[in-house]
C-alpha positions as semicolon CSV with decimal commas, in nm:
position;residue;x (nm);y (nm);z (nm)
1;M;0,305;11,908;3,046
2;R;0,409;12,163;2,738
3;R;0,760;12,330;2,799
4;A;0,870;12,662;2,844
5;G;1,167;12,817;2,904
6;V;1,466;13,064;2,954
7;S;1,448;13,254;2,609
8;S;1,833;13,150;2,467
9;G;1,920;13,482;2,472
10;Y;2,070;13,454;2,891
11;T;2,413;13,296;2,849
12;H;2,547;13,309;3,208
13;R;2,427;13,232;3,521
14;M;2,158;13,472;3,630
15;S;2,163;13,619;3,993
16;L;1,839;13,887;3,928
17;T;1,526;13,842;4,025
18;L;1,200;13,736;3,779
19;I;0,908;13,846;3,804
20;F;0,628;13,575;3,689
21;L;0,374;13,839;3,546
22;D;0,025;13,721;3,542
23;F;-0,231;13,929;3,311
24;D;-0,622;13,936;3,381
25;G;-0,688;14,111;3,685
26;V;-0,367;14,232;3,693
27;M;-0,259;14,391;3,382
28;H;-0,640;14,495;3,355
29;P;-0,923;14,406;3,558
30;A;-1,052;14,050;3,545
31;G;-1,326;14,020;3,261
32;C;-1,338;14,413;3,151
33;E;-1,297;14,488;2,833
34;T;-1,100;14,459;2,592
35;S;-1,047;14,819;2,531
36;R;-0,910;14,786;2,884
37;Y;-0,695;14,590;2,821
38;F;-0,323;14,641;2,961
39;C;-0,459;14,973;3,168
40;N;-0,257;14,957;3,419
41;L;0,046;14,853;3,226
42;E;0,194;15,188;3,274
43;R;0,218;15,098;3,636
44;F;0,378;14,860;3,632
45;E;0,661;14,905;3,348
46;A;0,720;15,277;3,624
47;V;0,791;15,019;3,898
48;L;1,054;14,766;3,684
49;R;1,199;15,037;3,533
50;E;1,316;15,157;3,936
51;F;1,455;14,783;3,904
52;P;1,677;14,762;3,585
53;Q;1,844;14,386;3,655
54;V;1,528;14,256;3,716
55;G;1,332;14,001;3,446
56;V;0,993;13,930;3,317
57;V;0,822;13,561;3,272
58;I;0,523;13,524;3,194
59;A;0,263;13,304;3,390
60;S;-0,053;13,462;3,250
61;T;-0,304;13,155;3,074
62;W;-0,227;13,415;2,802
63;R;0,088;13,205;2,708
64;N;-0,073;12,916;2,610
65;A;-0,236;13,109;2,303
66;Y;-0,008;13,383;2,185
67;P;0,358;13,309;2,170
68;L;0,635;13,480;2,330
69;A;0,714;13,728;2,112
70;E;0,352;13,854;2,028
71;L;0,251;13,892;2,391
72;K;0,596;14,075;2,409
73;K;0,423;14,365;2,151
74;N;0,218;14,425;2,436
75;F;0,508;14,605;2,609
76;S;0,711;14,878;2,571
77;A;1,024;14,772;2,369
78;D;1,270;14,853;2,700
79;I;1,035;14,665;2,860
80;A;0,974;14,395;2,677
81;A;1,341;14,335;2,604
82;R;1,351;14,201;3,026
83;I;1,123;13,912;2,906
84;V;1,320;13,622;2,921
85;G;1,047;13,313;2,843
86;K;0,732;13,220;3,001
87;T;0,613;12,924;3,261
88;P;0,531;12,582;3,099
89;S;0,220;12,440;3,141
90;W;0,078;12,227;3,380
91;E;-0,149;11,903;3,218
92;D;-0,346;11,653;3,431
93;E;-0,208;11,727;3,736
94;G;-0,451;11,868;3,951
95;D;-0,519;12,265;4,112
96;E;-0,392;12,296;4,428
97;H;-0,110;12,555;4,370
98;I;-0,053;12,532;4,016
99;R;0,095;12,836;3,922
100;F;0,351;12,783;4,181
101;R;0,451;12,428;4,065
102;E;0,483;12,568;3,708
103;I;0,699;12,859;3,885
104;G;0,862;12,630;4,023
105;Q;0,966;12,440;3,742
106;F;1,023;12,716;3,554
107;M;1,273;12,829;3,823
108;K;1,466;12,478;3,803
109;H;1,652;12,569;3,501
110;P;2,015;12,607;3,628
111;K;2,078;12,920;3,403
112;L;1,845;13,067;3,718
113;A;2,001;12,905;4,023
114;N;2,084;13,203;4,231
115;A;1,774;13,352;4,060
116;R;1,496;13,534;4,349
117;W;1,071;13,574;4,230
118;I;0,823;13,724;4,334
119;A;0,472;13,719;4,196
120;V;0,237;13,903;4,040
121;D;-0,107;13,732;4,044
122;D;-0,448;13,799;4,130
123;S;-0,571;13,456;4,221
124;D;-0,419;13,334;4,583
125;F;-0,549;12,965;4,561
126;E;-0,273;12,949;4,234
127;F;-0,021;12,968;4,556
128;P;0,062;12,821;4,892
129;P;-0,097;12,970;5,179
130;G;0,097;13,279;5,279
131;C;0,375;13,253;5,033
132;A;0,612;13,506;5,072
133;N;0,652;13,547;4,719
134;L;0,357;13,690;4,606
135;V;0,206;13,993;4,557
136;L;-0,156;13,964;4,570
137;C;-0,402;14,206;4,362
138;D;-0,729;14,278;4,389
139;S;-0,937;14,113;4,041
140;A;-1,155;14,393;3,992
141;C;-0,878;14,710;3,919
142;G;-0,541;14,494;3,869
143;F;-0,228;14,684;3,962
144;D;-0,246;14,979;4,136
145;E;-0,112;15,180;4,367
146;T;-0,153;14,909;4,637
147;A;0,029;14,643;4,400
148;A;0,304;14,879;4,293
149;Q;0,392;14,990;4,648
150;A;0,409;14,610;4,759
151;L;0,583;14,529;4,454
152;R;0,855;14,769;4,542
153;E;0,872;14,691;4,877
154;K;0,948;14,314;4,772
155;L;1,206;14,449;4,486
156;V;1,392;14,629;4,800
157;R;1,437;14,353;4,984
158;A;1,537;14,146;4,707
159;S;1,832;14,315;4,628
């Protein structure tokens, strides 16, 4: 397992909600042209601005190819400042619910003892059936208005 973690900018115990964010199939349709990458970003950032206490963790496989600083460049400055880390990558651990297990490992950090989490992802097989923490996106369109409303509802409940 490769280590990832919480940004050193957080020095106190957090009592907040974290969004574990996938990119492909969420921020843009899965398999789309590169010119469409992050076409859903504006909608996602608009939801986040309604909930200023919410942090973001990159759970996308892009985390394996790019350093966190590079990933943050895809976001507006105010939202990039709220990206607190990226999940660890599990290797040779089997495929069942892998994203869920990576999130669980991230959440073990002592600074996150009271934090709640929501995953925004297009791969339901990455999570246990009926996972209440998952906002499932349609990979053909990504983070659409239906997903935005589902995220808002979960964030209101988490507040």
